C-alpha positions in Angstrom: 20.7 9.6 -1.8 17.7 9.5 -4.4 14.4 8.7 -3.3 11.8 6.6 -5.6 8.4 6.4 -4.9 6.5 3.6 -6.5 3.0 2.4 -6.2 2.6 -1.6 -6.1 -0.2 -3.7 -4.7 0.0 -4.3 -0.7 1.3 -7.7 -1.0 4.3 -6.9 -3.0 5.1 -3.9 -0.9 5.0 -6.4 2.4 7.3 -8.8 0.4 9.6 -5.9 -0.8 9.7 -4.4 3.2 10.1 -7.8 4.5 13.1 -8.6 2.2 14.4 -5.1 2.9 14.3 -5.7 6.4 16.0 -9.1 6.2 19.1 -7.7 3.9 19.3 -5.0 6.5 19.4 -7.7 9.3 21.8 -9.7 7.5 24.4 -7.0 7.0 23.9 -5.7 10.6 22.2 -2.5 9.3 19.5 -0.5 11.0 16.1 -1.7 9.6 14.3 0.1 7.2 12.8 3.4 7.7 9.0 3.7 9.0 6.4 4.7 6.7 6.0 8.3 6.2 3.5 9.9 8.5 0.7 10.6 6.0 -0.1 7.0 6.6 -2.9 6.2 8.6 -1.5 3.8 11.0 -3.3 1.2 13.4 -1.8 -0.7 16.5 -5.3 -2.4 17.5 -8.3 -3.6 16.2 -10.5 -0.6 17.9 -8.0 1.7 15.9 -9.1 0.5 12.6 -12.6 0.3 13.1 -12.6 3.4 14.7 -10.9 4.7 11.9 -13.2 3.5 9.0 -16.3 4.6 11.3 -15.2 8.2 10.8 -15.6 7.5 6.9 -12.6 8.5 5.6 -11.7 9.6 2.0 -10.9 6.7 -0.5 -7.6 8.0 -0.4 -6.9 7.7 3.3 -8.6 4.2 3.2 -5.8 3.4 0.4 -3.2 4.7 2.7 -4.3 2.7 5.7 -1.4 0.4 7.3 -1.0 -1.6 10.4 1.8 -0.3 12.6 5.1 -2.0 12.8 4.5 -3.3 16.1 1.2 -5.0 15.2 2.7 -6.1 12.3 5.4 -7.7 13.9 2.8 -9.5 16.4 0.8 -10.7 13.6 4.2 -12.2 11.9 5.3 -13.8 15.1 1.7 -15.6 15.4 1.8 -16.5 11.7 5.2 -18.2 12.3 4.4 -19.6 15.5 1.4 -21.4 13.8 3.4 -22.6 11.0 6.2 -24.3 13.2 4.7 -25.2 16.7 1.2 -24.5 16.6 -0.8 -21.7 18.6 -2.5 -21.9 22.1 -6.4 -21.0 21.9 -6.0 -17.6 23.2 -3.5 -17.1 20.2 -5.7 -18.7 17.5 -8.5 -16.2 18.9 -5.9 -13.4 18.4 -4.6 -14.3 15.0 -8.4 -14.7 13.9 -9.4 -11.2 14.8 -6.3 -10.0 12.9 -7.4 -12.0 9.9 -11.2 -10.4 10.1 -9.8 -7.1 10.5 -7.5 -7.5 7.5 -10.4 -9.1 5.6 -12.4 -5.8 6.4 -9.7 -3.4 5.4 -9.1 -5.2 2.2 -12.9 -4.9 1.1 -12.5 -1.1 2.3 -9.5 -0.8 0.3 -11.3 -2.4 -2.9 -14.4 0.2 -2.5 -12.1 2.9 -2.1 -10.1 2.0 -5.2 -13.3 1.5 -7.5 -14.4 5.1 -6.0 -11.4 6.8 -7.3 -11.6 5.0 -10.7 -15.1 6.5 -11.0 -17.0 2.8 -10.5 
């Protein structure tokens, strides 16, 4: 089997991952493989903040991703919010994830600028 590596924007990568998982689910196949070990994965807000506090390289910041269990939790909260709504505790949890996502996006934008020499 051939492996092709492409660099795409994070939003497109997320859409492709979800589409691949849906196709696999519809066909009764195993879910898509997890990202390679060289990605910095985080499972909680504290982990991402600790990671950023260590002043990682721009490349490490760009490789930062949420761990699959966390991504699944966020997806579940978003879906519940769209359908039946969240209770106050869930709203607070989702707000926290959105805030951390905002921080990570800022860090990634600044990392990209450093790599580009800006």
